[in-house]
C-alpha positions in Angstrom: 73.1 117.9 102.2 72.6 116.2 99.6 70.3 115.3 96.4 69.0 112.2 94.7 70.0 112.4 90.8 68.5 109.6 88.4 71.2 107.6 86.6 70.4 105.9 82.8 70.5 102.2 83.7 69.6 98.5 81.6 67.2 100.7 80.2 65.6 102.0 82.8 66.4 104.9 86.2 68.5 104.2 89.2 68.1 107.0 91.7 71.5 108.2 93.4 72.0 110.2 96.5 75.0 112.6 96.0 76.8 115.6 97.6 79.5 117.6 96.5 82.3 119.9 97.7 82.1 123.4 98.0 84.6 125.5 95.8 85.9 124.9 92.1 86.3 121.6 91.2 87.3 119.0 89.5 87.1 116.8 93.0 87.9 113.1 93.4 85.1 111.4 94.0 83.7 108.2 95.6 81.4 105.7 94.9 79.3 104.8 98.3 78.3 101.0 98.4 75.3 101.0 100.6 75.2 98.5 103.6 71.7 96.7 104.2 69.6 99.8 104.9 70.0 101.4 101.7 69.6 105.3 101.6 68.7 105.8 104.7 69.8 108.3 107.4 73.7 106.8 107.9 73.9 106.5 104.2 72.9 110.0 103.9 75.0 111.3 106.7 78.2 109.3 105.4 77.6 110.9 101.5 77.6 114.4 103.2 80.4 114.0 105.5 82.3 112.8 102.1 81.4 115.3 100.5 82.7 117.8 103.4 85.8 116.2 103.3 86.6 117.3 99.9 84.7 114.4 97.5 82.3 114.5 94.7 80.0 111.5 96.2 77.5 109.0 95.2 75.4 105.9 96.8 73.7 104.3 93.9 70.1 102.8 95.0 70.8 98.6 94.5 66.9 98.5 95.1 65.4 100.0 92.3 64.1 96.9 90.6 62.7 95.7 93.7 58.6 97.2 94.5 58.8 100.8 95.7 57.3 99.7 99.2 59.9 96.4 99.2 61.4 97.3 102.5 65.3 97.0 102.9 65.3 93.0 103.5 63.1 92.1 100.8 65.0 94.4 98.9 68.4 93.1 99.6 67.1 89.3 99.0 66.6 90.3 95.4 69.5 91.7 94.2 72.2 89.8 92.3 75.8 90.3 91.3 75.5 91.4 87.9 73.1 94.1 88.4 74.9 95.7 90.9 77.8 95.6 88.5 75.8 97.5 86.2 74.8 99.6 88.9 78.5 101.1 89.6 79.2 101.3 86.0 76.5 103.2 85.6 77.6 105.2 88.6 81.5 105.8 87.7 80.0 106.9 84.2 78.0 109.7 85.3 80.6 110.4 88.0 83.4 110.8 85.4 80.9 112.9 83.1 80.9 115.5 85.7 82.6 118.9 85.3 82.8 118.6 88.9 84.6 115.1 89.2 88.4 114.4 88.2 87.6 111.4 86.4 90.6 109.5 86.9 90.3 109.9 91.0 87.6 107.7 92.0 87.4 105.3 95.1 84.6 103.2 96.3 83.7 102.2 99.7 81.2 100.3 101.7 79.9 99.2 105.1 78.5 95.5 105.5 76.4 94.3 102.5 78.4 97.8 100.7 81.5 96.1 101.9 81.5 93.0 100.4 79.9 94.8 97.4 83.1 97.2 97.4 85.4 93.9 96.6 82.7 93.3 94.1 83.0 96.9 92.2 87.4 97.1 92.8 87.3 93.5 91.2 85.3 94.5 87.4 85.8 98.7 87.3 89.5 99.4 87.0 87.9 103.1 87.4 88.4 102.7 90.9 91.9 103.7 92.0 91.0 103.0 95.8 89.0 100.9 97.5 87.9 100.9 101.4 86.0 98.1 102.8 84.4 97.9 106.3 83.6 94.7 108.0 82.2 93.0 104.8 81.1 89.7 104.7 79.6 86.7 102.5 82.6 87.4 100.4 82.9 83.5 99.8 78.8 83.7 98.3 77.7 84.4 95.0 74.4 86.4 94.3 72.5 85.3 90.9 73.4 81.9 89.6 76.7 81.0 87.6 78.5 84.0 89.3 81.9 83.8 91.1 81.9 85.3 94.4 83.6 88.5 95.2 86.4 86.3 97.2 87.0 84.5 93.5 87.3 87.9 91.7 89.5 89.4 94.3 92.7 88.6 92.1 91.4 91.0 90.0 91.5 94.1 91.7 94.4 96.4 90.3 93.7 99.6 93.2 94.9 100.3 96.9 93.1 98.8 99.6 92.1 99.3 102.8 90.1 97.4 105.7 88.3 97.7 108.9 87.0 94.8 110.5 86.1 94.3 114.6 87.1 91.3 115.6 84.1 90.3 117.5 82.3 90.3 114.5 81.5 86.8 113.1 80.9 88.1 109.7 83.5 88.6 108.5 84.6 86.3 111.4 88.8 86.7 111.7 89.3 84.0 110.3 87.6 84.8 107.3 89.8 88.0 107.2 92.9 86.2 107.4 91.8 84.2 104.5 90.4 87.5 102.6 94.0 89.1 103.5 96.7 86.2 102.4 94.2 85.9 99.2 94.9 89.8 98.7 98.5 89.1 99.8 99.0 86.0 96.9 98.0 88.0 93.9 99.9 90.9 94.7 97.0 93.6 95.8 98.5 96.3 98.1 96.6 96.6 101.2 96.2 97.2 104.6 93.8 96.2 107.5 92.6 97.4 110.5 91.1 95.3 113.5 89.5 96.3 116.4 88.9 94.4 120.1 86.1 95.1 121.4 84.2 96.1 118.3 81.7 93.9 116.5 79.5 94.4 113.2 78.3 97.5 111.9 80.9 99.6 114.4 81.1 102.9 112.6 76.6 102.6 112.2 75.4 105.8 115.1 72.3 104.8 114.4 72.5 101.5 115.6 74.0 102.3 120.0 74.0 98.5 120.5 76.8 98.3 117.8 78.4 101.4 117.4 82.1 101.6 118.8 82.8 105.6 118.7 86.8 105.2 119.8 87.0 102.5 117.1 84.7 104.6 114.1 86.2 107.6 114.5 89.7 106.0 114.2 88.6 104.1 111.2 87.0 107.0 109.8 90.7 109.3 110.1 93.0 106.6 109.1 90.3 106.5 105.7 90.5 110.0 104.9 94.2 110.1 105.2 94.1 106.3 102.6 92.0 108.5 100.4 94.0 111.5 100.5 97.3 109.3 99.4 95.7 107.8 96.9 93.6 110.2 95.2 94.8 113.2 95.6 97.8 112.6 94.0 
């Protein structure tokens, strides 16, 4: 089971849900950029599963600047990219400062809203050595005035990437994914995208039965773990 830790950022504190593997470290680490629901049942289970697979896993609470009684939708609407970049940087610094973490073997993984923010994190912090995106939409929209979009920042990504998408999704749509694929290719970013027929948005989210697609979810997770092992367990 995981636990909450407080991490300093921007003169305040941010809660981060974390879990660590058993056994002697140091271990590779994963920063999980959460989906719209925040640190909920899905996010906590995903962190716990990553720890069981051998990774120190951490999910920063991007909503920590919102009122405590704000629901996830309201909190998401308040978040801007510059704040999330600061939160990811603070989480990376926390991970690199732990004896249990192999500081040069940190990856970033995200679903939905978090998939978008995984592109953002990989493009703004070279500490990430692997990036995985699950159906990250709204990549061509900035959050905050005067910001470049995650799509515009993709040229700065230096780590290998893997993406997982449902062909029935409309955000990102198959056309969006084609554009992202071409953009990454044009900048020499090593990446592999997996696309699933019969799956739409949030196909890994077991807490949403109407969206969950077990076969696609399991296949994607197996491919993710192979990718992370190849890139971080060197």
